[in-house]
VEXRONU-31527 format. One line per field, with one value per residue (C-alpha): x, y, z; residue number from 1; residue in three letters. Coordinates in Angstrom, 3 decimals, decimal comma. Last residue first. Example, Ala and Ser with C-alpha at 12.3 -4.5 7.8 and 13.67 -1.06 7.14 Angstrom:
REM residues 2
x <- [13,670	12,300]
y <- [-1,060	-4,500]
z <- [7,140	7,800]
pos <- [2	1]
code <- [SER	ALA]
This chain:
REM residues 381
x <- [8,699	5,935	4,549	5,392	1,934	0,261	0,756	0,472	-1,097	-0,833	-3,150	-3,335	-5,515	-5,465	-9,413	-8,326	-8,667	-11,287	-14,124	-12,346	-10,538	-9,925	-10,638	-7,766	-8,451	-6,616	-6,475	-4,543	-5,080	-4,527	-3,937	-4,634	-2,951	-5,822	-5,156	-1,173	0,134	3,120	3,364	3,377	6,127	7,253	4,966	1,676	-0,299	-3,075	-5,808	-9,200	-11,599	-14,027	-17,238	-19,799	-20,547	-20,290	-19,160	-15,985	-15,833	-16,041	-17,587	-20,989	-20,043	-18,689	-20,559	-23,057	-26,312	-28,998	-32,531	-33,931	-31,982	-34,315	-33,029	-30,520	-33,671	-33,292	-30,801	-27,347	-24,629	-21,676	-17,931	-15,096	-11,121	-8,595	-5,950	-2,678	-0,663	-1,641	-0,281	-1,196	-3,634	-1,124	1,621	-0,727	-2,124	1,884	2,470	-0,343	0,123	4,228	3,371	0,413	1,756	0,080	-2,219	-3,629	-7,344	-5,412	-3,542	-6,840	-8,525	-5,303	-6,051	-9,771	-8,942	-6,095	-8,087	-11,118	-8,805	-7,649	-11,259	-12,071	-8,360	-9,556	-7,198	-8,556	-9,026	-8,444	-9,777	-8,673	-10,613	-9,395	-11,044	-9,441	-11,625	-10,655	-14,199	-16,596	-17,628	-21,535	-24,679	-24,586	-27,926	-27,874	-28,570	-29,091	-26,490	-24,494	-20,925	-19,466	-15,974	-13,391	-16,303	-15,051	-14,794	-13,865	-10,171	-8,246	-10,032	-9,595	-7,998	-7,379	-10,968	-11,721	-15,338	-15,361	-13,225	-9,314	-7,628	-3,771	-3,448	-1,882	0,621	4,505	5,127	3,703	3,656	7,215	7,858	6,010	8,857	7,974	10,895	9,603	5,822	3,670	2,262	5,436	6,398	2,972	1,528	-0,119	-2,418	-3,573	-4,304	-6,579	-6,888	-10,111	-12,366	-15,544	-16,604	-19,861	-22,370	-26,013	-28,900	-28,711	-30,726	-31,385	-34,059	-35,372	-32,449	-33,642	-31,445	-31,183	-34,781	-35,657	-32,166	-30,004	-27,642	-26,152	-27,126	-25,911	-22,435	-21,864	-22,584	-20,401	-17,744	-18,076	-19,105	-15,856	-15,125	-12,464	-15,203	-16,783	-13,467	-14,223	-15,795	-19,369	-20,585	-24,232	-26,291	-30,164	-31,257	-34,933	-37,141	-35,335	-34,681	-35,402	-34,261	-30,998	-27,521	-24,319	-20,774	-20,846	-23,022	-20,594	-21,666	-24,342	-27,705	-30,252	-33,643	-36,066	-40,087	-40,824	-38,011	-39,761	-40,183	-38,181	-35,903	-36,180	-34,618	-32,051	-30,673	-30,304	-28,385	-25,931	-25,615	-24,698	-21,925	-20,235	-20,637	-19,271	-20,011	-24,007	-26,595	-30,080	-33,036	-36,218	-39,327	-43,114	-41,506	-44,139	-42,305	-41,626	-39,982	-38,127	-36,546	-35,589	-33,193	-32,082	-30,983	-30,126	-28,603	-25,214	-24,753	-26,878	-23,768	-26,362	-30,019	-32,101	-35,532	-38,611	-41,699	-45,245	-46,571	-46,713	-46,470	-48,261	-45,054	-42,489	-40,283	-40,795	-40,413	-37,047	-35,682	-37,071	-35,430	-32,122	-32,336	-32,743	-29,713	-26,927	-27,237	-27,884	-25,136	-26,479	-25,889	-22,736	-21,220	-22,552	-21,283	-17,450	-17,688	-18,723	-16,071	-16,466	-14,197	-15,691	-13,429	-12,707	-9,738	-7,285	-5,973	-6,603	-4,346	-3,826	-7,012	-7,824	-4,343	-2,438	-0,550	0,943	2,378	3,635	3,995	7,503	8,316	8,752	12,535	13,180	11,866	14,285	17,592	16,896	20,251	21,655	21,264	22,125	25,683	26,170	25,364	28,005	26,954]
y <- [-0,279	1,824	2,822	6,628	7,502	9,790	6,828	8,259	6,093	7,158	4,625	5,057	3,074	2,631	2,185	0,039	1,326	-1,147	0,729	4,561	7,305	4,999	6,447	7,519	7,301	9,074	8,076	9,655	7,266	9,249	6,333	8,275	6,487	6,249	2,760	1,654	0,952	-1,253	-1,531	-5,015	-6,359	-6,077	-2,949	-1,558	-4,398	-3,910	-5,605	-6,390	-8,436	-10,830	-10,999	-14,136	-13,392	-15,087	-12,334	-11,109	-8,015	-4,904	-2,833	-4,778	-7,604	-7,990	-7,888	-5,436	-5,529	-3,071	-3,586	-4,458	-1,550	1,134	4,241	5,003	4,196	1,079	-1,150	0,061	-2,167	-2,133	-3,418	-4,429	-2,967	-3,340	-1,482	-3,216	-4,778	-3,160	-4,536	-4,002	-7,058	-9,297	-8,276	-8,881	-12,201	-13,558	-12,587	-14,199	-17,385	-17,364	-17,833	-20,059	-22,805	-22,972	-26,423	-24,709	-24,814	-22,142	-20,259	-19,782	-18,349	-16,267	-14,631	-14,096	-12,463	-9,899	-8,846	-8,558	-6,613	-4,198	-3,465	-2,095	-0,393	1,634	2,914	6,344	6,616	9,654	9,556	11,672	11,399	12,258	11,206	11,954	11,715	10,410	8,582	10,931	11,344	10,213	12,303	16,067	16,073	14,597	11,896	9,604	7,024	7,140	5,923	6,216	5,409	5,217	5,066	4,431	1,241	1,672	0,922	-2,093	-4,311	-7,673	-10,259	-13,849	-14,215	-14,963	-14,661	-12,061	-14,698	-12,768	-11,213	-10,022	-6,718	-7,788	-6,808	-6,224	-4,221	-5,708	-9,129	-8,568	-7,149	-10,314	-12,877	-16,054	-17,118	-17,838	-18,426	-16,740	-16,854	-15,679	-13,152	-11,714	-11,223	-14,547	-12,117	-9,614	-6,635	-4,117	-0,276	0,177	0,116	0,832	0,888	1,852	1,143	3,146	3,018	-0,598	-1,155	2,034	3,981	4,410	7,296	9,286	10,907	8,369	8,689	7,027	4,745	3,385	6,014	8,388	6,997	3,582	5,027	6,603	3,418	0,820	3,681	3,835	0,443	-0,781	-4,192	-1,996	0,373	-1,224	-2,204	-5,998	-5,697	-4,398	-5,204	-6,028	-4,561	-3,941	-0,892	0,324	1,984	1,059	2,736	1,208	-1,388	-1,426	-0,109	-2,636	-1,235	0,072	-2,510	-5,166	-7,879	-10,924	-9,163	-11,943	-11,178	-11,783	-11,504	-13,427	-16,151	-16,354	-19,968	-20,981	-23,292	-20,871	-18,204	-20,845	-21,735	-17,953	-17,428	-20,445	-18,739	-15,582	-17,534	-18,732	-15,202	-13,652	-9,722	-10,211	-8,197	-9,006	-6,910	-7,453	-6,489	-5,823	-7,093	-8,806	-10,100	-13,415	-11,257	-9,233	-12,801	-13,979	-11,125	-11,389	-14,743	-14,960	-18,235	-18,132	-14,029	-11,268	-8,779	-5,657	-6,347	-3,476	-3,773	-2,238	-1,313	-1,708	-5,505	-5,355	-2,138	-2,328	-3,928	-3,742	-1,959	-4,131	-7,663	-5,947	-4,766	-8,226	-10,214	-7,965	-8,748	-12,564	-12,596	-11,024	-11,817	-15,231	-15,461	-18,829	-16,932	-15,597	-18,651	-20,407	-17,673	-18,202	-22,273	-21,865	-19,489	-17,138	-14,647	-11,647	-9,347	-7,043	-5,770	-8,760	-11,626	-10,540	-10,234	-6,306	-5,765	-2,856	-1,129	-0,785	1,798	1,581	4,385	4,260	8,234	8,918	8,829	4,767	4,988	8,202	5,514	2,467	5,245	7,000	4,978	5,482	9,178	9,871	7,900	10,128	13,223	12,328	11,987]
z <- [-35,115	-33,998	-30,335	-30,757	-32,067	-34,784	-37,500	-41,336	-44,078	-47,946	-50,012	-53,845	-55,823	-59,783	-61,716	-64,392	-67,955	-70,175	-69,277	-70,794	-69,193	-65,907	-62,338	-60,533	-56,637	-54,250	-50,384	-47,685	-44,482	-40,743	-38,051	-34,627	-31,355	-28,757	-27,978	-29,345	-32,490	-33,725	-37,532	-38,800	-41,113	-44,778	-44,944	-45,326	-46,840	-49,031	-47,347	-49,663	-47,733	-50,142	-50,924	-50,914	-47,213	-43,802	-41,274	-39,282	-37,357	-39,039	-36,236	-36,653	-39,719	-42,585	-46,156	-45,332	-47,781	-46,821	-47,856	-44,467	-43,215	-44,591	-43,258	-46,425	-48,757	-50,915	-52,241	-50,502	-50,974	-48,419	-49,528	-47,845	-47,005	-44,642	-44,209	-43,551	-40,739	-38,042	-34,929	-30,852	-30,837	-32,876	-30,105	-26,955	-28,546	-28,787	-25,654	-24,146	-25,778	-25,306	-21,697	-21,723	-23,946	-27,624	-28,017	-31,529	-29,520	-27,378	-29,755	-31,376	-28,112	-27,844	-30,925	-30,411	-26,683	-28,189	-31,227	-28,756	-26,590	-29,410	-30,481	-27,088	-26,436	-30,047	-32,500	-33,808	-37,385	-39,598	-43,181	-46,017	-49,104	-52,809	-56,545	-59,621	-62,680	-65,426	-66,571	-65,091	-61,530	-61,488	-62,249	-62,479	-62,469	-58,870	-56,664	-59,482	-58,397	-55,520	-54,941	-51,327	-51,175	-48,202	-45,604	-41,437	-39,555	-35,727	-34,966	-34,392	-37,434	-37,462	-39,800	-38,365	-38,315	-41,912	-42,340	-45,001	-47,020	-47,391	-50,032	-50,257	-52,403	-55,696	-55,347	-56,430	-53,524	-50,285	-51,702	-52,429	-48,583	-47,436	-48,670	-46,717	-44,851	-41,665	-42,078	-39,663	-36,411	-34,567	-37,237	-37,123	-40,845	-39,811	-37,032	-39,397	-37,704	-39,055	-39,886	-41,016	-44,199	-45,956	-49,092	-50,695	-53,183	-54,010	-55,161	-55,776	-57,319	-59,475	-61,171	-57,711	-56,991	-60,005	-61,832	-64,716	-65,576	-68,987	-68,928	-70,990	-72,733	-70,511	-67,197	-68,596	-69,595	-65,869	-64,748	-66,304	-65,675	-62,207	-61,603	-63,032	-60,954	-58,606	-57,471	-54,359	-53,147	-52,404	-55,758	-56,879	-60,172	-58,451	-61,452	-61,463	-63,481	-63,501	-65,966	-69,358	-72,315	-75,482	-78,281	-75,954	-77,787	-76,641	-76,016	-72,781	-71,452	-72,682	-74,984	-75,617	-75,054	-73,222	-73,876	-70,546	-71,124	-74,164	-73,071	-69,982	-69,625	-67,150	-69,136	-72,117	-69,413	-68,038	-71,769	-72,525	-69,623	-70,584	-73,645	-72,070	-70,012	-72,979	-74,701	-71,714	-71,142	-70,196	-70,707	-69,528	-71,232	-68,847	-70,544	-68,867	-65,217	-63,352	-60,056	-62,113	-65,153	-61,833	-60,102	-63,847	-64,760	-61,242	-61,714	-65,333	-64,651	-66,283	-65,064	-65,358	-65,868	-66,248	-65,590	-67,372	-66,354	-68,522	-66,026	-66,560	-66,675	-62,627	-61,242	-58,344	-56,619	-59,297	-57,152	-53,779	-55,707	-56,899	-53,539	-51,902	-54,655	-54,258	-50,108	-50,650	-52,993	-50,535	-46,956	-47,555	-49,887	-52,233	-55,775	-54,797	-53,650	-56,801	-58,811	-57,200	-57,901	-61,405	-62,321	-65,357	-66,586	-67,308	-65,156	-68,440	-67,261	-67,856	-66,251	-62,945	-59,989	-60,361	-62,210	-60,135	-59,799	-57,117	-54,786	-51,040	-48,992	-45,659	-44,555	-43,325	-39,410	-39,726	-40,516	-38,379	-35,196	-36,352	-36,923	-33,836	-32,058	-35,450	-35,215	-32,247	-32,461	-35,666	-33,477	-30,925	-27,235]
pos <- [381	380	379	378	377	376	375	374	373	372	371	370	369	368	367	366	365	364	363	362	361	360	359	358	357	356	355	354	353	352	351	350	349	348	347	346	345	344	343	342	341	340	339	338	337	336	335	334	333	332	331	330	329	328	327	326	325	324	323	322	321	320	319	318	317	316	315	314	313	312	311	310	309	308	307	306	305	304	303	302	301	300	299	298	297	296	295	294	293	292	291	290	289	288	287	286	285	284	283	282	281	280	279	278	277	276	275	274	273	272	271	270	269	268	267	266	265	264	263	262	261	260	259	258	257	256	255	254	253	252	251	250	249	248	247	246	245	244	243	242	241	240	239	238	237	236	235	234	233	232	231	230	229	228	227	226	225	224	223	222	221	220	219	218	217	216	215	214	213	212	211	210	209	208	207	206	205	204	203	202	201	200	199	198	197	196	195	194	193	192	191	190	189	188	187	186	185	184	183	182	181	180	179	178	177	176	175	174	173	172	171	170	169	168	167	166	165	164	163	162	161	160	159	158	157	156	155	154	153	152	151	150	149	148	147	146	145	144	143	142	141	140	139	138	137	136	135	134	133	132	131	130	129	128	127	126	125	124	123	122	121	120	119	118	117	116	115	114	113	112	111	110	109	108	107	106	105	104	103	102	101	100	99	98	97	96	95	94	93	92	91	90	89	88	87	86	85	84	83	82	81	80	79	78	77	76	75	74	73	72	71	70	69	68	67	66	65	64	63	62	61	60	59	58	57	56	55	54	53	52	51	50	49	48	47	46	45	44	43	42	41	40	39	38	37	36	35	34	33	32	31	30	29	28	27	26	25	24	23	22	21	20	19	18	17	16	15	14	13	12	11	10	9	8	7	6	5	4	3	2	1]
code <- [GLY	ARG	ALA	SER	GLY	SER	PHE	GLU	VAL	SER	LEU	ASP	TYR	ASN	VAL	PRO	VAL	ASP	ILE	ARG	GLU	GLY	LEU	ASP	ILE	THR	SER	ASP	VAL	VAL	VAL	ARG	GLU	GLY	ALA	SER	VAL	ARG	GLN	PRO	ARG	ALA	CYS	LEU	LEU	PRO	MET	ALA	VAL	GLN	TRP	HIS	SER	ARG	GLN	PRO	ARG	GLY	ASP	VAL	GLY	ARG	SER	ASP	ILE	ILE	LEU	SER	GLU	ASP	ASP	ASP	ASP	GLY	LEU	ILE	LEU	ARG	PRO	TRP	MET	ALA	ILE	GLY	SER	VAL	SER	SER	ALA	VAL	GLU	ARG	SER	ILE	ALA	ALA	ARG	PRO	GLU	ASP	PRO	CYS	GLY	ALA	ARG	THR	LEU	GLU	ALA	ALA	CYS	ALA	GLU	GLU	VAL	GLU	THR	MET	LEU	ASP	ALA	SER	VAL	GLU	PHE	ASP	ILE	ARG	ARG	CYS	LEU	ARG	SER	GLY	PRO	CYS	PRO	LEU	GLY	GLU	GLU	ASP	CYS	GLY	PHE	ARG	ILE	GLN	GLU	LEU	ARG	LEU	PRO	GLN	ALA	LEU	PRO	ARG	VAL	ALA	PRO	TYR	SER	CYS	ALA	PHE	ARG	PRO	PRO	PRO	GLY	GLU	ARG	ARG	VAL	ALA	GLU	TRP	ASP	PHE	ASP	THR	PRO	GLY	LEU	ALA	PRO	HIS	HIS	LEU	ALA	TYR	SER	ALA	PRO	ALA	CYS	TRP	THR	GLU	VAL	ALA	ARG	PRO	ILE	TYR	SER	ALA	PRO	ASP	HIS	PRO	THR	LYS	LEU	HIS	ARG	LEU	GLN	ALA	ASP	HIS	MET	THR	ALA	TYR	ILE	GLY	GLU	ASP	SER	ALA	VAL	SER	GLY	VAL	ILE	GLU	ALA	VAL	LEU	LEU	ASP	ALA	LYS	GLU	PRO	LEU	ASN	VAL	GLU	THR	SER	PHE	GLY	THR	ILE	VAL	GLU	VAL	VAL	GLU	GLU	PHE	GLY	ALA	SER	VAL	VAL	ALA	GLU	ARG	ALA	LEU	GLU	ALA	VAL	ALA	THR	SER	ALA	GLU	ILE	ALA	PHE	VAL	LYS	LYS	ALA	GLY	ALA	ARG	ALA	ALA	ILE	LEU	ALA	LEU	LEU	ALA	GLU	PRO	GLY	THR	GLY	ILE	ASP	LEU	ILE	VAL	LEU	GLU	GLY	GLU	ARG	GLY	ALA	LEU	ALA	ARG	ARG	LEU	ALA	GLU	ALA	TYR	VAL	PRO	THR	ARG	THR	GLU	ASP	ASN	LYS	MET	GLY	GLN	TYR	ASN	LYS	ALA	ASP	PHE	SER	CYS	PHE	SER	ALA	ASP	GLN	PHE	GLY	ASP	THR	ALA	LYS	TRP	THR	VAL	ARG	LEU	PRO	ALA	VAL	VAL	ALA	LEU	LEU	PRO	ALA	LEU	GLN	LEU	LEU	LEU	VAL	VAL	ALA	THR	MET]
């Protein structure tokens, strides 16, 4: 066999030996870097999220218990109903500074405060928290500026500024609700990315190359992990004297996944059940389900919030379920695609992700994400 013929036969395998790479900016898919556009439907989904709002309310009540009339609270991104600010006021806050970037939304928040009868306690301030000056420093900061990728709504820059200017004890974990936010991730199968199930003429390569990463409801059953999820980001507030990484920092992390036979079986069974409901015949149904269960479309990412001590599960918000399984939440799963078509994997195969996160120099400079992904097995193609 000549070298030329051998290379031609090996070309499909050689083409996937190099790491797969995907990059995007936090603002891809948004109109600008402010993240302050108001969507009433999305806000109501956030407010009514039973995995989120009651946990925030309980964390605030615990923080204020026995200290009624003593604490000054800072609420960043208060929203049109000043929801968390009013929870804090009702729980006994001495004063609440509720900051809202959008002028129109801030006016709605003021109306909500007056309607609730707490205008003497809650002061709504219009502007970005990085640009306003408070009349006094706060004892406790409460915020929910957490994206599908935890850092993609500017939480690093916002909280770094708050530590420098807005808090009395910025290095005390008890000064924050939440105390930490995280991004969890896993190599995932996306059923409609498979050629047999998705639209035949759709340009997946354009989606992969041009972004933004596809986003799905956390409850969406067609996106399922094929390995045990691992933590991509951990953003802790008040943990040491150094505080958060400074704007302009570069954060690097390597994560090593092992494709799970059990999770592959779950994906196969879930896909087969959906195809059965759709009336798919037995023979193609089994083959398609096996293919979907052995195919990685991208690295799925979703947030986790820790509102109290690490071991207090009652104050932890998981946007996805156990092992990254689908679960109802107002957050979304972000999943940058690795290739125009899924990558084949087998149980026990290693998927190694090298992540680089570049923090913007300023609040209006979006975070930049870069993932380089390698597959160790020979089942790819």
